N, C-alpha and C positions, 0 to 999 in steps of 0.2 A: 739268165741273169745275168746281166752284164757285170754291176759294182756286187755280186750277190752273198760276197762274204763282207762286204764293207757297208750296205744298206742296211735299213726298215724295211720289212717286205712289204709296209704300208704306211702313211701316219693321217691323219687325219686332219681333214685343211681345218677342222676351227683352231688345232694344235698349230698348222701353219699361219691361220690370221693371228693368231698372239703372240706369231714371236714375230712378227715385220711393224709389227704398228702400225693400222692402217689407215689413212685417210679417213676410208669407209668401207663398208664389204655391203652385199648386197647379193639375194639369191640364196641360195640353199648352201650353207657348211656343213652339213652331212655326207661326207664324201670321201670315203679315203681313198689315199693319192696312192696310186704306184709306181708315178715317176713322176721326173721333171724334165721339161722339155726350153730351151729357147729358139729350137732351130723348130717352124710348123711341122718342117718334111721328118721331126725324130719323134712326133706326135702318135704315140698311141692309146687304147681304151684305158681311159680310167686317169690319168696325167693331165698336171697342169702345165698347163703354159707361159713363160711368161713374156711376155711381149719389148721386147727392147728397141729399144733407140739406137741405130746405127749410122757409120759415115753416109751407106751408102741405102740404107733402107729401114722405115721406122716399123716393126714389129705387130706394130696397131695394125696393119694392113695384111698383116696374115691370120688374125685370129680364126674366121671365116675358116682355115683352110684348118688350123690347127682341131677344131670346134668335125666338122664333119669324119678330120681323122681320131675323135676316137676324146679331146679335153674336156673333161667335165667339170672347170675352172680356170680363168684366165686374172694375172696379176699383168698391173699396167699403171702409167702414172695421168692417161685422159683416162676422163668419165666416160665411156664409149664402156656399157654394158650391154655387151648383144642380142641376148635373150636372154628371160626371166628365168625359167629352167638350168642354170648355169651358173656360177658361180664367177664372182668379180669381184676381185680387190684390188682396191685403188691405192697407193703408194707415192711419198715424194718419190722416195732412188728405186728404181725397178732391178738394177744395177748393184745394190747393199742387198736387197730383198729373197735375187737368186742367191746370194752367195750367202748369206742367214740362213736360207733353208735347205742350202747344198748343204752346209757343214752339219746340220742337224738331218738330216734325211739320211746323208750316209757315215753318220756315225761321228763327225770330228776327227777324219783325216788325219790334218794338219796337228794334231796334241797326238798320236803313235810316236811311238819311239823311235825315231830315223834308224837310230840302232839296231833296230831288230833284222837281222836278214831277212828273214822267213819273208817278214811282212813288206819290205823291200821290193821282193824278186816277185810275191802277188801283184803287187801294185802296179808296176810297171811290165805287166803282162796286162791292163786295162786297154777296152775300143779306144781308139783316136779319130775322134770324127773332126776333119778341115782342120788340123791343127788343135784341137782342142780340147780336154779330156770327154766326152757324149755323158750329157746328163740324162740321165733316166734307168732302170732297171728290167 
């Protein structure tokens, strides 16, 4: 696990849906989520994929790739439900949803005591992908 010391082993999708105050939920919500990704190339089995709008690309166009790689749930701002056996959580702001979910999934790292030298040392050794912390366990 990349953030083994910082994240929960899994999180119920039902709990995630309550965190983000969805506009609408569709599909089965009984999954145990093992990681979170906003880059479809980082998706693994039982991951939640968050489709973000970017300057160059729309994350919604990578939903099928994320599903092929093992995503069991999708969060997006668009009302596209790719498959009936996949959970879809429609939100107003996917970036905000990603921030809220990540904070809960990784046990609110910003609230940790920044003066704790051991914690700072462990945190700086985290995996970095494309200049930002990798999301997922």
